[in-house]
N, C-alpha and C positions, 0 to 999 in steps of 0.2 A: 533529375539525376541524383541518386543517393550518394551521400558522402561515405568515406571509408568506415566511420563508426556506425552510420546507419545501416550499411550493408552487413557489417559484423554483427550488429544487434539482431537484424532480421534472421540471419543464418543461425545465430545462437538460439533464438526462440524456436526456429524450425527443428533444430537438434533436440532441444528440451522436450518439445511436444512429441517427437518420434519416440522418445524414451517413455514419456508419460503414457502414451497410447498403447504401449506394450502391456500395460495393465497389471504389472506385478508389484504388489506392495512390499512383500518380503517381511522380515522381522522388524519389530518396532524397537527403536532406541529411545528410552525415556530420558528427557532432559530435566524435568521436574516430576512431581508426583502424578501429573495428569497431562503433561505436554510431551509429545513424542515426535520423532522423525521416522519415516519409513525408508526401506532400502531404495525406493524410487527417488526420494529426496537426495540421498547421497549420490546415486547414479547420475542424476541430472547435473548436480553441482560439479562433480568431477569431470564430466564430459564437457560442460560449458566452460569451465575454467581452462581446460586444456585447449579447447577450440579458440577461445579469445586470446590466449597466450600466443597462439600461432598467428591469428589474424591481426592483432593489435599489440605487438610485443612491448611497446613502450608504456602501456597502461597497467596499473595494478588491478587487483581483484579482491573483493570482499564477498564471501558467501556466508549464508546463515549457519551452515553446518560445520565448516572447516576454517572459517576466519579469514584474515587478511594476508595477502602476499603482494609484494611489489610496491609501487608508488602509492603514497597516501595523498598526493596532490591532485592526481587525475586517475580515476579508477572506476572499474565496473562494480556494480553492487547487485547481487542476485539473491532473490528468494526462490529456491527451486520449485517449491510448492507452497504458495501462501494459502493457508486454509487446509493444512494437512489432515486435520480431523474430519473436515467435510469430505475431502478426497477419499480417505480411508473408509468412510461410512457410506459412500455413494451419494452424498449431497452435492449439488451442482455448483456451489459458490466456492471455487478454488481457482488458482491460476499460477502462471509463471510470471515473475516480476523482475525486470532488468532495467537498471538505471545507469546513466553515466554521471559521475560526480566530479566536479572541478572546483578546487578551492573551497571545499566543504559545502557545496551547493549542488543539488540535483539540476542538471541542465538538459537532460533528455531522458525519456522513459518509454518502455514498451511493456505492456501487460497483455498476456493472452489468457482468455477465459474459455478453455476448450469445450466445456459442457454447454456453453452458450454460443459457440461458434463465433467468438468475438476476439478481435485483436485491436488494441489501442496503441497508437504511436504518436510521438511528437515529431513534427516535421514542418520546417519552414515557419517556426514560431507558433504553430497551431496544433490542435489536438485532432486526431483522426480515429474513427471507429471503422475498421475495415477500409473501405474506400470513401467514406463520408466524413466531411468536416463536422465536428461537434462543438457545441458551446454549452456552458452551464445554463440553468434555468433563469428565468426573470422573476422568480418569486421575491416579493418585497415585504411580505407580512409573515412574521414568525409563526402566527397561528395557523398558517397554511403550509408550513414547511415540513418536509419529511426528512428526519435527521437519523443518520445511522450512528450507532454507538459501538465502539470497539469492544472486544471480548473481555470477559472477566479474567483476573489474574490467577495463576497457579503457582505453586512452589512457596518459597520463603516469603513471609509477610503478606501472603495473599489475602488474609482476612482483613488486614488494615487497608490494603489497596482497594479491595472490593467494597469496603464501606464508603470510600470516596466515590467510587463508580456508581454505587447504588444511589448516593446523594445526587450525583449528576443526572442519573436517569429520572429520579423523582422530580427534580426541578424542570427538566426538559419535558416530561410528561404533562406537567402543569401549564406549559407555555408554548409548545409547538403543536403542529398538526398531528404528527405520528412519530413514534420512535421505533427504529428497527435495529436488530442485531444480526448481521449476516455471517459473522465468523471468518471474514477475510478482508483485511485492510485493502488489498489490491482491488477486490471487487467494489468495496465502498468507494474508493477514490476514482476508479474508472467510471462508475455509475454517477458519481458527482459530475465528472467531466461531460458525461453524456446527457445530463439534465434530468436524470431519473431521481436523484437525491438532491436535496438542497444544502445539506451540511454533513460533515463527518467529524465526530468527536472521538479521539483516541487518547485515553489516559495512560499512555506509554509512548515510547519513541525509539523503536528499534529501526535502524536505518534500512535494513533489507525489507522490512514490512512496508515502508511508506515512501521511499525515495522516488521510485518510478511514478507512483500515484501523485506525488506532489508536483513533479514536472508536468504530468498530464493535466492535473487540475488547474495549475497556474496557466498553462497554455490555452485552456478552455475558458479562462476568465474568473476562476475562483480566487478568493483571498485566503492566504495561509498564514497562520500565526500560532502562538501558544494559546491555551484556553483563557489566559488572563489578558490577552491582547498584545503581549510583547512579541517581538520579532521571533519568528521560528528559526531554530538552529538544529542541526543534526544531533548536537549533544544536549538539547533542551529536555524539559520534563515531559511535555505532552504536545498534542496537536489539535487544532481546530481549522478545518478547511471548509469554507462556506461560500455561497453566492454572495455578491456584494450587498444585496438588499436585506440580508438577515444577519450578516456577520457581526455587526455591532451589538444587536439585541441579544444574540447568543452569548457573546462575551459577558454581558451584564447578567444573564441567567447563570452562567457557569461560575462567575466570580462570587455569586451569592452563596454557593455551596461552601466556600471557604469561610465566609462570614457567619455561616449558620443560619 
């Protein structure tokens, strides 16, 4: 039997997908020189915010496009379309990402990847893909690992930020099986939970991008930290989520970027 918050999350994702499937992108609103939101992003966020305010009136809400309202101790966190550029261009790696955050930690997550007909949820301390329980892979050799890297930066200081990311990609390319860049943190972390990827490296830390995926990845058995191995925090610098067998070796690889 679903809890009140689980029911609310399910119905919120259903609502978001009904808007997304209407297929109207609308005008773009640029947030940096190359990062934008569509009318669909705003429509989903506004509808889900209103829906969850009715269903769970005691909880706050953080959305990517319009910010935080209500409680900051216990709140919903929504990325209405994670991978907006993919969505706008007809590329399949995008999704709706909704997390429940308590005391600055993601405790539950739901990610819907509609182009793949997949919905990932945390339930009963486990991660589920549609109706199937999923776990991370058992990969134990970094030379066999498939690692997904977060997207490049846009906007102010993007050149400096991307130099660091290029350094990370170079070191990873020298030490892991394959490096991928999917353009959607929600897709990255959901596919880590499903065992398709062995690690996700994101040299940024925006709560709406990663909160639901962190909850799912942890429920599926992943280890989550910052790239230097320190404890992950919502206000931290970056993110490394990996299967236990390669987490430590990836930290060593990524730390070497800082040391040159």
